[in-house]
C-alpha positions in Angstrom: 3.2 10.8 26.7 6.9 11.6 25.9 8.2 14.6 24.0 9.2 12.3 21.3 7.8 13.4 18.0 8.3 9.9 16.5 9.1 8.2 13.3 6.4 8.2 10.2 6.7 5.6 7.4 4.8 5.4 4.4 4.6 2.2 2.6 2.8 2.3 -0.8 3.0 0.9 -4.3 4.7 2.8 -6.9 2.1 4.6 -9.2 1.0 2.0 -11.9 2.6 3.7 -14.8 2.1 0.7 -17.2 -1.6 0.3 -16.4 -2.3 3.7 -16.6 -0.6 4.0 -20.1 -2.6 0.9 -21.2 -5.8 2.7 -19.8 -4.9 5.7 -21.8 -4.2 4.1 -25.1 -7.5 1.8 -24.7 -9.9 4.7 -24.0 -8.2 6.6 -27.0 -8.8 3.7 -29.3 -12.4 3.0 -28.0 -13.6 6.7 -28.4 -11.7 6.6 -31.9 -13.6 3.3 -33.1 -17.1 4.9 -31.7 -16.6 8.4 -33.3 -15.1 6.8 -36.7 -17.9 4.1 -36.8 -20.5 6.8 -36.6 -18.9 9.5 -38.8 -18.2 6.8 -41.7 -21.4 5.0 -41.1 -19.5 1.6 -40.5 -22.0 -0.1 -38.6 -22.4 -1.7 -35.1 -19.6 -3.8 -34.8 -17.0 -0.9 -34.4 -19.3 0.8 -31.8 -19.4 -2.3 -30.0 -15.7 -3.1 -29.9 -15.2 0.7 -29.0 -17.5 0.5 -26.0 -15.8 -2.7 -25.0 -12.3 -1.0 -25.1 -14.0 2.0 -23.4 -15.2 -0.4 -20.7 -12.0 -1.9 -20.3 -10.1 1.3 -19.9 -12.2 2.5 -17.1 -12.3 -0.9 -15.5 -8.4 -1.0 -15.4 -8.1 2.5 -14.6 -10.2 2.0 -11.4 -8.7 -1.1 -10.4 -5.2 0.3 -10.5 -6.2 3.4 -8.3 -7.9 1.1 -5.7 -4.8 -1.2 -5.4 -2.7 1.6 -5.1 -4.9 2.9 -2.2 -5.6 -0.3 -0.5 -1.9 -1.4 -0.4 -0.9 2.1 1.5 0.1 1.9 5.1 1.5 4.5 7.3 3.3 3.2 10.1 3.9 5.9 13.2 6.6 5.0 15.8 6.9 6.8 19.0 8.7 5.8 22.5 5.2 4.3 23.7 3.6 2.5 20.8 3.6 1.5 17.1 0.5 2.8 15.3 -0.4 1.1 11.8 -2.9 3.0 9.6 -4.3 1.2 6.8 -7.1 3.2 5.2 -9.8 3.9 8.0 -8.4 1.2 10.2 -5.7 2.3 12.8 -4.3 -0.5 15.2 -2.0 0.9 18.1 0.2 -1.6 20.2 2.3 -0.4 23.1 5.8 -1.6 22.8 5.6 -3.1 26.2 2.8 -5.5 24.6 5.2 -6.8 21.8 6.5 -10.4 22.8 8.7 -10.8 19.8 9.1 -9.6 15.8 9.0 -11.9 12.7 10.3 -10.7 9.3 9.0 -13.1 6.6 9.2 -12.0 3.3 7.1 -9.0 2.7 5.7 -9.1 6.3 6.8 -7.6 9.4 4.8 -9.0 12.3 4.6 -7.7 15.8 3.5 -10.8 17.9 1.8 -9.6 21.0 2.2 -11.1 24.4 -0.8 -13.4 25.6 -4.0 -11.3 26.3 -2.6 -8.2 24.7 -4.8 -8.0 21.6 -4.1 -9.1 18.0 -0.6 -9.1 16.2 0.2 -6.3 13.9 1.5 -6.8 10.6 2.9 -4.5 8.2 3.2 -5.6 4.4 5.9 -4.1 2.2 4.3 -3.6 -1.1 7.5 -2.9 -2.9 10.7 -4.8 -3.5 12.5 -6.6 -0.5 15.3 -4.0 -0.6 13.2 -1.1 -0.6 14.9 1.7 1.7 11.7 2.7 3.6 10.7 -0.8 4.6 14.4 -1.6 5.7 14.5 1.8 7.6 11.1 0.9 9.3 12.6 -2.5 10.5 15.6 -0.8 11.7 13.6 1.7 13.7 11.2 -1.0 15.2 14.3 -2.8 16.2 15.8 0.5 17.9 12.5 1.1 19.5 12.1 -2.3 21.0 15.7 -2.1 22.2 14.9 1.3 24.0 11.7 -0.1 25.4 13.6 -3.1 27.0 16.5 -1.1 28.1 19.0 -2.7 25.8 22.1 -0.7 24.7 23.1 -0.7 20.8 25.9 0.3 19.1 
């Protein structure tokens, strides 16, 4: 084990502000329809519409929260290995096991040597020019160069 504290990169979606705003408006309208239909005795149709709006609001809010949580990855780099944490799953691959790296669109794939386990893929959930992802790519390049004894700069 080295004394290198390593680098930490957190890749996550931006907060889904638009979806949360739609959720808030739909929930408010749904609740307002349910209450007004009871107070003004408007019948069953506004209650059903209000209930549907409330259901839509809760569903959209839950889906937004789940997507943000599922698309979050933490990547830890140290002198010996890369570690990718996605939810409860953690994948660790030593730099010496990495054969080559591919960057295709939002996916950074570290292809392992034969019989060294599965490849590791990190997905960038933001734009292609996201500074965190670009820093991660540069750090992976630097760590691989250091592991192989290449000089940079």
